N, C-alpha and C positions, 0 to 999 in steps of 0.2 A: 323380285321386288318384295313378294310376300315374306320370303325368308329373311330378307334384310329388315323388314318391318318388325317381324317377330323377334329377331335378334336385338333390335333397338329397344323394343318393349322390355325384353328380358334384362338387357343391360341397365335400363333405367330403374327397373324394379330392384335389381341387385344393388345399384348405387344408392337408392333410397333406404334399403335395408341396412347397408353399411353405415350410411350417414346418420341413421337413427341412433347409433351408438357412439357417434362422434360429437364431442362438445368443444366449447371454447378452448382455444390454445392447441387444438389438434390431438388432445389426449382422449382415448376412448376406454371405456370399461365395459366388458361383456357381463351382462346381468345373469344371475342364476335363478331364472324364473321357475324352474322345476324343483328347486330346493324346498323341502317341506319344513326344515328347521335349521337353526344356526347352532353350531357347536362352539364357535368362538365369537364373542361379542365385545366390541369396543364401543363404549359410550363416551364421547367427548362433549363436555359442557363448557362452552365459552361463557362464563358468568358475565351477565350484562351485555352480551353480544347480540345486538339487533342487526337488521339488514344494512343499516347505515354504517355500523362499525365494520362489517364485512367489506362493503364497497370502499370505505375510506382506505382500508389496507390495500385493496386492489388498485386504487387510483395512485396511492403513494408508490407502490411497487411497479407501476406501469410506465408508459412513455407519456410524459406530461405534455411534450411538444406536439406529438401526433394525436393527443387525446385518445389514448388507448389504455385500457386497464390490463393488468396482468392477473388473469384469473387464479384464485387460490385453488389448491388441489381439491379441497372438499366442495368448492363451488362447481366443479365439473361433474360431481356425482349425478347419476342419471335420475334419481328420485328426489323430489323436493316437496316439502309440505310446509304448512303455516300453522303455528301453534298459539292458541290463546293462553294467557298466563294468570288470569285473575285467581285469587284464592278465596276462602270463605268469608273474609272480612274486608278485602280491598281489591279494586281494579288495578292498583299499583302495588303489587305484592312484594314480598322480600324473598331472599334465597332459602330461608328455612322452609317456608310453606311450599314454594314452587319445587324445590328439590324433593320434598316429601311427596308431592303429587307425582313427580316423574318416577321416583323410586318405588312407590307403593300403590299408586292409583287413587290416593286419598287426598281430597281437598281439606285443608285445615287453616287455622289462624296464621296470620303473619307472626313470625317470631317463634313458631312452634315447630318442633322436629319430631316426626315419627309418631304422632298422636292423631286420633280421629278428631273431627271438628267439635265434638262435645268434650274433648280433652279427657275422656274416660278410658279409652282403650289404646293400647299400643298397636301399631301396624307392623306387618312383616314385609320386608323389602325384597325386590327381585334378587339382590345380591345374597341375602340370607337364604332365600329359597334355592338359589343355584348352589350355594355352599352345601345345603342339605342333600342335594342331588349329586354331590361328588365333584362339582366343578371347583376350580381354584379361583380365588377372588383377589383382585387388585384394586386398591383405591389410591388415587394420585391427586395431588393438588399443588398449585404453585403458592397457595397461602397455607395457613396452619391446618393441620389435619383434623382438628376438632372444631373447625369453622363450619358454618351452616351447611354448605353444599356437600362436602364429603361426609359430614356427620349424619346427614339424612339417609345414608345407605346402611348405617349400622346402629344408630342411637334412637332413644325414645325419651324426650324431655319436654317439659312445658315451656321452657325458655331456651333459646339458642345461646343465651349468656351463661348457661350452666356448663362452662368449659371444662371444669374439673370432672364433673359427673360424666360428661360426654367422653372425656379422655379415659375414664375408668371403663366405660362401656366399649370403647375401642379396644382396650386391652383384653376384654373377654369375648370379643366378636368371633375370634377364631379365624378371621380372614388371613390370607397368606402373605399379602404384600401391601404395605403402605409406603408411600414415598412423596417427597416434596419438601414443604415447609416444616417447621417444628410444631410444637404444641403451645397454645395459649394457656396461661395460668397453670403452669406445670406443678406448682405447689399449693394449689387451692384458689378458690374465688374470693375468700376472705383474707384480706391483707394482714389482719391481726393474728391469724393462726395459720401456721405452716403445716400443710399436709405432706404425705409421702410423695416424693417426686414421681410424676406420671411415667417418666422413663424407667424408673425402678419397678413400677407396677407392670409395665409392658414386659420388662425382662423377667419378672417373676411369673408371667404368663407365657413364657417360652419364646418371646420375641428377641431377635438380635437387633440392637439399635446401633446404626452406623451414623457417624457425624462428620466423616471426612470423605472426600472424593476418592481417596485411595482405598478406603474400606468399602465404599460403595461399589467400586469396580471389582472387588473380590467376591461380591455376592453371586451365588449360583444356585442351581436347583437343589443342592445338598445343604444349603444354609438353613433351611427351615423357615419359620415365620420371621418376617423382617419388617423393620421400620427404618427406611433410609432417609436421613435428614440432610438437607443441603448444608454444605460446609460454611458458606457465607450467608448470613442472615441479614435481611433488610427489615423495614418497618414492621414491627409487631410480630416477628417470627416468620415472615414470608421469605420465599426465594427472591433474589433481587430482580427488579424490573429488567426485562431484556435489554432495554436501552442503557442500563447501568452495569450490565454484566461484564466481568473481566475474563480473560482467557483462563480456562480450566474450571469455571463455575459450572455446577450442575444445571442442565437445562431440562425443560419439560420433555423434549425428545429423548434425552438420556434416560429419564425415568420410565418412559414407555418402552424403550428398547430393552431395558433391564427387566421390566415386567414380563415381556414376552419370553425372554430367556428363562426366567424363574418359573413362570406359570404354565408354560406349554406342556400339555400332558394329554393322554388318550381320552380323558373325560371332557376336555375342553376348559374354557375359562370365561370369566366376565371381568372386564376392566372398565372402571369409570375414571376418566382423567379430566380434571377441571383446570382450565386456565382462569384462575380466580382473580388475577390482577388486571384483566380487561375491565372488570367491574370497579376495582379500586381506582384505576386511572380515570375512568369515566365519572366516578363520584367526584374526583378532584377536577374534572373538566380539562384533563391533560390529554389532548388528542393524539399527539405523537407517541406517548407512552402506551396508550391503548392500541394504536396501530401496530406497534412492535409486538405487543402481546398477542394480537390476532395472528400476525405472521409466525410467531413462535408456536402457536397452536397448530397452524397449518403444517409447520415443519414436523411437529410431533405426529400429526395424522399420517404423514408420509411413512412412518414406521409401520403403522397399521396397514397401509396400502401395500407395502412390500410383503407383509405377512399374508394379506388377502390374495396376492398374486400366486402364492404357493398353495393356498387352500380356498380357491374361489367359490366352491360349492358349499363350504362349511362356515364361512366367515361373514359376519355382518358388522359394518362400520356405520355408526350414527354420529352426526355432529349437530349440536343444537345449543340452545341457551336456556337458562331458567327464567330470564326476564331481560328487558332492555334497561340500561342505565344512562342517565344524563340527558335524555331527549336530544341526542346528537342529530344535527341536520347538516346535510351536505349542500350548502347554499347559505349565503349571509347577505343581509341588506347592503352592507358596506362594499361588497364586491359584485353585487348584481348577478349577472349570468356567468361571471368568471370565477375560476378557482386558481389558487397560487400555491399548490402543495410544495413547490420547490423551496418555499421559505423554511420548511422543516429541515432542510439540509444543514441549517445553522444551529438547530436545537441539539445540544450535546448531552443532555441528561434529563431525568425525570424531575417532577416537582419535589419529590422526596429528597433527592440529592441536592437540588438547588436550595431547599430549605436549610439543609445542613451547612452548605457553604455560606448562606446568608447569615445564619446564626453565628457562625465562626467569625464572619466579617464584623458583625455587631459587637461581638465579645472583644475583639481586638481593637475596636475603635469606639471609645466612649461617646464621642460626638460625631457619629457617622453622618456625612452629608449625602443628600440625594444624588449629587453629581458623582460622588465616589461609588455609590451603589450601582450607578449606570455602567461602570466599568465591568462589574460582575454580570450585569444584564447582557452586555455585548458579548462577553466571553461565553455565556451559557446559552443565549438565545439568538445572538446575532443582531439584536435590535439596537439601533443607534439614533443619536440626535443629529440632525442635518447641520453641517457646517460647510465652509468654503472648500474642504477637501473631499466632500462626498461625491463619489462617482455615480454616473448615470445608472450603472448596473446595480448599484446599492439602494436605489430609490425605494424598492419594495420593503426594505428593512428599516426605513426611516419612521420614527415615531412622530405622528402628527400632533397638533396642539390638543386635540380631544384626547388622544391616547396618553399624552404626557400629563394632562390634567388628572386623568384617572389614576395613573401610576404614582403621581406625587401624593394624592390623597391616600392611596393604599400604603405607600411608604410611611406616611405619618402614622397610620394605624398600626403598622407592623412594628414601629419603633417603641410603641407602648408595651408595658408588661401585659401578658395575656389576660390577666384578671382585670385590667383597667381599660381594655379596648371597648369601643362603643358597642353597646348591645341595642340594636334597633332592627326594625323590619328591613330597612335599606341595606345595612351591613350584612344581614343574613342573606338577602337576595344577591348581593355583590360577591360575597366571599364564602358563604355556606359553611362557616366554621373552619375553613382552611386559612393558612397564613395569607393575609390580605395582599401582600406584595407578590407572592408566587401565583396566587389565584388570578390576580389581575394580569400578570405576565402571560400565563397560559391562555387566558381569554383573548388577549391582544394578538398573540401570534396565531391562534386558531382562527380568529376573525379575519386576519389578514390573508390567511390561507383560503378563506371562504367557508369556514365551519362555524356553526352556531350551537349553543346549548340552551335547553329550556329549564334545567333543574340540576341540583347536586344530588338528587335522589333517583328513584326508579320511575318508570312510566308504565302505562297500560298498553304499549305498542306490542302487537303479536311478534313472535320471533320465528325465524326459519328453522327447518330441520332438513338435513341432507343425509341421504342413505345410499349405501353401496353394498351389494353382496346378497347373501342368502336371505330371502323374504323381504328384501328392501322395498318391494312394491306396497307392502302394508303401510308404509309411512307417507304415502302420497295423500294430498288433500289438505283440508283444514279441520282442526279438532282441538280439544282441550289438552293441556299438558298431562293431565291424569290419564289420558288414553295412551300415552307413550308406554306406560306400564303394561297395560293389557296387550298392546301390540308386541312388546318385548316378550311377554309370557307366551304369546302365540309363536313368535320367532324361535323361542327356545323349546317349543313343544311341551310346555309345562301348563299347569292349571293354577 
């Protein structure tokens, strides 16, 4: 009897030990508690990605009928923390200051990159310090590479809008691998005077610039320093939204996979990969586009996980955000305690691509009627006006009188020339500077799904951080974004 009891206690203890490494979805990760430092570091930044954005993606990917989420791969990481994001001038910060805090441990002004809060001194980033110590450095973003977040790892400017100057500093950074979107203001910030193309400056500094998928695939360890640009460009030089991607388009996962191939070496590497269009979609209050960007980030993280499995005692993977965007809420007064994410199955494109289609429709129809625009609405979002042919299963997609009224008013605004549209507090609250028709449509479909938004800007909501691998335990708890830097330096065994 005693033997059986001892066996039972031993079995239960073993079961508890094993289950401590088991997380949602049955996936388990063995932690490297004894690792003193990380040789390989992946820092994934989902720009604008708060906890709500993460769970929206899990709900969408899950079983809506059984009310079961499908956990993201990084959601299963064994170490989780919570990060406060305020900068030295605002509780609702921007990407320039928050990325500076993450990269250098320095709180600074909104809009400032790589400068101390008095704007007098340049900071040195974790990427720059790791480069000095012989590691290879990769900087990736789905938006332009001289945009705020990627720039915060190599540039020092008083304004994030100094795109041309940032691009020049990118060229002299000496970093080994840049990939993703193109560069903003390639020939200067002043439209009256053209400067030397930033691509040419990069080439003069020893970079191979690739602009096709075919050339991207040819990149290898022997290529040298490289800037790999997506072949198909969307809004303002970014990679296309995942929702709008076509077969063969470069993905975030592609860029991470290639980064590992190019940067893997005996001294290790540091890779920062930004999913920048989570933020852009949330600024536009386009929930489904944001969801697909989060899923694409998780897909890219899978490449890092595969690398981690080969080097578990030397690899650290971090997934976090610089701030939350949009004030996304999973719950809306119009749907009460219900959500209807199945409505997103009918949304076929992002707000950017809808804007293009709508502009084309207006161009080809001098006297476009609201009823004609509704055909494009049905085709793009699945939203319909109820008639005698409406089926019961389509009730969810029917525009009610309140929604139709909002949409008609927005259509009227959109039909005006941009410089003649109403400028008021009300229109700013309703449309946030986006096309009134598309902004209203995304709000309607999001609200029908059970999603709400509080702003077209950023919020003061803390963001999660997920960690796996060597020294991951350092990232547990609650702390400021500037402390991520000091933790990274400890993880890397640096000062």
